[in-house]
Structure formats: C-alpha cells, structure tokens
C-alpha positions in Angstrom: -11.3 -173.9 11.4 -11.2 -170.1 11.9 -8.2 -168.6 13.7 -9.2 -167.9 17.3 -8.9 -164.5 18.6 -7.6 -165.9 21.8 -5.7 -169.2 22.4 -7.9 -172.2 23.1 -6.7 -173.7 26.4 -7.1 -177.0 27.9 -5.2 -178.8 30.8 -3.8 -182.3 31.4 -3.6 -184.1 34.5 0.0 -184.7 36.2 -0.4 -188.4 36.1 -0.5 -188.2 32.3 3.4 -187.3 32.2 5.4 -190.1 30.5 9.2 -190.8 30.1 10.6 -191.4 26.5 11.1 -195.0 25.5 7.9 -196.0 27.7 4.7 -197.3 26.6 1.3 -194.9 25.8 -1.5 -197.0 26.9 -4.7 -197.1 24.9 -7.6 -196.9 27.5 -9.8 -199.9 27.8 -11.6 -199.1 31.3 -13.1 -196.0 29.8 -12.4 -197.4 26.3 -11.2 -195.0 23.5 -10.8 -196.2 20.0 -9.7 -192.8 18.5 -6.3 -192.1 20.3 -4.3 -189.6 18.5 -0.6 -188.1 18.4 0.3 -184.4 18.4 3.8 -183.3 18.4 4.3 -180.1 20.3 7.0 -178.1 21.8 6.8 -178.0 25.5 7.5 -174.9 27.5 8.9 -175.1 31.1 8.2 -172.1 33.4 11.5 -171.7 35.6 10.2 -168.9 37.7 6.8 -168.2 39.1 5.2 -165.4 37.2 1.5 -163.5 37.0 0.8 -161.0 34.5 3.7 -160.8 32.4 3.8 -159.0 29.1 4.8 -160.8 26.0 8.0 -158.7 25.9 9.3 -160.3 29.2 7.7 -163.3 29.0 10.7 -165.5 27.7 12.6 -164.3 30.9 10.5 -166.8 32.9 11.3 -169.6 30.8 13.5 -172.3 32.5 13.7 -174.4 29.2 12.1 -176.5 26.5 11.3 -180.0 25.6 9.5 -182.1 23.1 5.8 -183.4 23.7 3.2 -185.7 22.4 -0.2 -184.1 23.4 -1.8 -187.5 23.2 -5.5 -187.1 22.7 -8.5 -189.4 22.8 -10.8 -187.8 20.2 -14.0 -189.5 21.3 -13.5 -188.5 24.8 -12.3 -184.8 23.8 -15.3 -184.4 21.3 -18.2 -186.8 22.1 -18.3 -188.0 25.7 -17.1 -185.2 27.7 -19.8 -182.4 27.3 -17.5 -180.2 25.2 -14.7 -180.0 27.8 -11.2 -181.5 26.4 -9.5 -182.3 29.5 -10.7 -185.9 29.9 -9.8 -186.8 26.4 -6.1 -185.4 27.2 -5.8 -186.5 30.7 -5.6 -190.4 30.7 -2.5 -191.9 32.3 0.2 -191.8 29.7 -1.1 -189.2 27.6 1.8 -186.6 27.9 5.1 -188.1 27.0 7.9 -185.5 27.1 11.7 -185.5 26.6 14.2 -186.8 25.8 15.6 -183.8 27.6 15.2 -180.4 28.9 17.2 -177.6 26.8 17.8 -174.6 29.1 16.1 -171.2 27.5 19.8 -169.7 26.9 20.4 -172.4 24.6 17.5 -171.8 22.4 17.4 -167.9 21.4 14.1 -168.0 19.4 11.5 -171.0 20.3 9.4 -169.8 17.3 12.0 -171.0 14.5 12.3 -174.8 15.3 11.6 -178.0 13.0 9.1 -180.1 14.4 8.0 -183.3 13.0 6.1 -186.8 13.9 7.0 -190.2 12.5 4.5 -192.9 12.9 6.2 -196.2 12.1 8.7 -194.5 10.4 6.3 -192.7 8.1 6.5 -188.9 8.3 3.1 -187.4 9.3 3.5 -184.1 10.6 6.3 -181.6 9.5 6.4 -177.9 10.4 8.4 -175.3 12.0 7.1 -173.4 15.3 7.3 -170.1 13.4 3.8 -171.4 11.9 2.2 -171.4 15.7 -0.9 -169.1 15.7 0.1 -167.7 19.0 4.0 -167.5 19.8 5.4 -168.6 23.2 5.8 -165.2 24.4 2.0 -164.4 23.5 0.9 -167.9 25.2 2.8 -167.0 28.5 1.3 -163.5 28.5 -2.2 -164.9 28.0 -1.8 -167.7 30.5 -0.3 -165.5 33.2 -3.1 -163.0 33.1 -4.7 -162.9 36.6 -3.3 -166.4 36.8 -0.1 -167.5 38.8 1.9 -170.0 36.6 4.3 -171.5 39.2 7.9 -172.6 38.4 7.5 -176.2 36.9 4.3 -175.2 34.8 4.6 -177.0 31.3 2.8 -175.3 28.5 2.1 -177.3 25.5 2.0 -174.9 22.5 -0.1 -176.7 19.8 0.3 -179.0 16.9 0.7 -178.5 13.1 -1.3 -180.6 10.3 -1.2 -183.9 9.9 -2.7 -185.5 13.2 -4.5 -188.8 12.7 -8.2 -187.7 12.9 -7.5 -185.3 9.9 -6.4 -188.4 7.7 -8.7 -189.6 5.0 -9.6 -192.0 6.4 -8.7 -191.1 9.9 -5.7 -193.2 11.4 -5.6 -193.6 15.2 -3.0 -195.4 17.3 -3.0 -198.9 17.7 -1.2 -201.5 19.8 2.3 -202.1 18.3 2.5 -198.6 16.8 5.7 -196.6 17.4 5.4 -192.6 17.5 8.5 -190.3 17.3 8.2 -186.8 18.0 11.3 -184.7 17.2 11.8 -181.1 17.7 15.1 -179.4 16.4 17.8 -178.7 19.2 16.0 -181.0 21.6 15.8 -184.4 20.3 13.7 -187.5 19.4 10.8 -188.6 21.9 10.1 -192.4 21.0 7.0 -194.1 22.7 5.5 -197.4 21.6 1.7 -198.1 22.0 0.1 -200.7 24.2 -3.6 -201.5 25.5 -4.2 -200.7 29.1 -4.4 -203.7 31.2 -7.7 -203.8 33.3 
C-alpha cells in the first residue's frame, strides 16, 4: 500500500488485554475464521501528555513491552463498515509482555529486532527502524489536541509476514502457538483455542 501521510489509527478495547502464557480465543459467537497475528513494539505512556513535540515525546514514555496486535481480518475488512475497532477488540486480542522495560533501559526504541514465530516457524522478522513513523512521531501525532493519560498503551505497527499476506493466507487455528520476540524485552508466548459459547 502507499505510505500514508499520517499514521493510520485504530483502538482496542481494554478487555482485549491478555497475559503471556495464556490463551488467545478465536471468536465463535461472532465468528471469525481469519484471525491473524501481528508482532509489535508497545509503548506505555508514563506521564499524562497533550500536544507534545516529537523532540520531547520520549520523555513521557514509561516503558516498552512486546505486543501481539491480534486481528480478525474478516471483522476488520468485511463486516464492520470500514472501521477496524471491532476486528481488533475481541476479548484476548491484545497479548502483552512478558515484562515492562523502563524507558531508561532502551535508549532508542527505533532500533530493536522484532519477530514472530508460528509453531516454531519464523514468519516475521524486522527491526523497529523500519517503522513508517518513529515512536516519537507517533506520540506527537496521537497527543495532538488529545490527552494521552498515563497508562495509555500505543502499539506501533507490524512488519511484513502477517498471515493474510501469505499465499495462500494462513490464519490462526486451535492448537497454534504464537511467539512474539522483541530485542531487550523478551518472548511473548500464547496458544490458540476456540471461544466457548
């Protein structure tokens, strides 16, 4: 896709948050058969901020962790009227961890190796230096005329290799294991089950 002039923004519900070593549930009440993984660096805002410049933005970061921006592609692209929120906000769709690394321990968040393994097969491998918008630029944009409260979590985008882009597409299924790894942060592992209804 063409590089956007501004960041593309969506939101996830707080009930999508999930711990490491727990289960991502494939939606079955509102069924999705196109659930996908996305390895991402997550940025935790440590101090409430509004209208901050990119030059000052990293001073408001409390820390960093790994995230899996799980996305139901059918609910993201077909069933939700062009809005991505529903397809990204199902329960369990935001695993984070395994730890929060404070901002003083990561001098440059835009120089970290990041990868995904699906059932021990490497499917995504990149570096956060390849992000279209740097962490500081994202904070500047998101804080524009908008208060980012302390505790806000920003997921920063995923590299090549998601399941929908495979030929043929490869979506998550019960029994799969997804491991997201971010340099200096660690390994975020979750297994896949079906939602019980």
